[in-house]
C-alpha positions as CSV (number, residue, x, y, z in Angstrom):
1,M,-17.9,-11.7,9.8
2,N,-18.8,-11.0,6.1
3,L,-17.3,-7.8,4.5
4,N,-19.1,-8.4,1.0
5,Q,-20.4,-5.1,-0.4
6,K,-19.4,-3.2,2.8
7,S,-17.9,0.3,2.6
8,F,-15.5,1.9,4.9
9,K,-13.7,5.3,5.9
10,A,-10.7,6.2,8.1
11,L,-11.4,7.4,11.7
12,Q,-7.7,7.8,12.3
13,N,-4.5,7.1,10.7
14,S,-0.8,7.4,11.5
15,K,1.0,10.4,10.2
16,Q,2.9,8.2,7.7
17,G,-0.4,7.1,6.1
18,E,-2.1,8.4,3.2
19,A,-5.9,7.3,3.8
20,S,-8.1,9.8,5.6
21,D,-11.8,10.3,6.0
22,E,-12.0,11.2,2.4
23,T,-10.7,7.8,1.5
24,V,-13.6,5.2,0.8
25,F,-12.8,1.5,0.8
26,H,-15.4,-0.8,-1.3
27,Y,-14.7,-4.3,0.0
28,H,-15.7,-7.6,-1.6
29,Q,-15.6,-11.2,0.0
30,N,-16.0,-14.7,-1.3
31,Q,-15.6,-17.0,1.5
32,N,-12.1,-16.4,3.0
33,L,-11.0,-14.2,0.0
34,I,-11.4,-10.4,0.3
35,W,-10.6,-7.7,-2.1
36,A,-11.3,-3.9,-2.3
37,E,-10.9,-0.9,-4.4
38,Y,-10.3,2.6,-2.6
39,G,-9.7,6.1,-3.5
40,G,-10.4,9.8,-2.2
41,G,-8.2,12.4,-0.3
42,K,-4.5,11.7,-1.1
43,I,-5.2,8.5,-3.1
44,Q,-6.3,8.5,-6.8
45,K,-7.0,4.8,-7.0
46,G,-5.9,1.7,-4.9
47,F,-6.7,-2.0,-4.7
48,L,-6.2,-4.5,-2.0
49,V,-6.4,-8.4,-1.9
50,G,-5.8,-10.9,0.8
51,T,-7.8,-13.3,3.2
52,I,-10.0,-13.3,6.3
53,T,-10.3,-15.8,8.7
54,E,-13.0,-15.2,11.5
55,N,-12.3,-11.4,12.2
56,K,-8.7,-11.4,11.2
57,L,-7.7,-9.8,7.7
58,S,-4.4,-10.1,6.2
59,F,-3.7,-8.4,2.7
60,N,-1.5,-6.5,0.5
61,Y,-2.3,-3.1,-0.9
62,Q,-1.2,-0.7,-3.6
63,H,-2.4,2.7,-4.8
64,V,-1.4,5.7,-6.9
65,N,-1.3,9.0,-4.7
66,A,-2.0,12.5,-5.7
67,Q,1.6,12.9,-6.5
68,H,1.2,10.1,-9.1
69,E,3.5,7.8,-7.0
70,I,2.8,4.1,-6.8
71,K,2.8,3.0,-3.0
72,T,2.5,-0.6,-1.9
73,G,2.1,-2.2,1.6
74,I,1.0,-5.1,3.8
75,C,-1.6,-4.9,6.6
76,N,-3.0,-7.0,9.2
77,S,-6.5,-5.9,10.8
78,V,-9.0,-7.2,13.3
79,A,-12.6,-6.6,12.8
80,Y,-15.0,-5.6,15.6
81,L,-18.6,-4.8,15.8
82,H,-19.2,-1.2,17.1
83,E,-22.0,-0.7,19.5
84,D,-24.3,0.8,16.9
85,G,-23.9,-2.3,14.7
86,R,-21.2,-1.1,12.2
87,I,-18.1,-3.0,11.6
88,I,-14.8,-1.4,12.8
89,L,-11.3,-2.5,11.6
90,H,-8.2,-1.9,13.6
91,E,-5.3,-2.1,11.1
92,E,-1.5,-2.4,11.7
93,W,0.1,-1.7,8.4
94,Q,3.7,-1.2,6.9
95,W,4.8,0.3,3.6
96,T,6.8,-2.0,1.4
97,C,8.3,1.0,-0.5
98,G,9.9,4.3,0.2
99,D,10.7,4.5,4.0
100,Y,9.2,1.1,4.9
101,S,7.5,2.8,7.9
102,K,4.8,1.3,10.0
103,G,1.6,2.4,11.2
104,N,-2.0,2.0,12.4
105,S,-5.4,3.0,11.4
106,T,-9.1,2.5,12.3
107,L,-11.8,2.0,9.7
108,I,-15.5,2.3,10.4
109,E,-18.3,0.9,8.0
110,V,-20.2,3.7,6.2
111,L,-23.9,2.9,6.1
């Protein structure tokens, strides 16, 4: 699965999360290295970097939210193909700051 030049939006997110359907993630990939820039909604600017092996992603993320707080976390995702051909990312994440809470989210490719 190749995420290079793909964009995603959240379909759902746990209440502790800050990404929403207003947040757009712009992914890049070079072999098994992935990175993305994201923003929108409650997030001013964010970045993630990690790896992908087959359909499993593992990455760290950081962003500045609307309250000008720096937030950091870790995430493990599994990528699937939706019946309409778009990529879906099922994510399990945890903040590495603040309350260290865990959550899950689902992102879908924006065509």
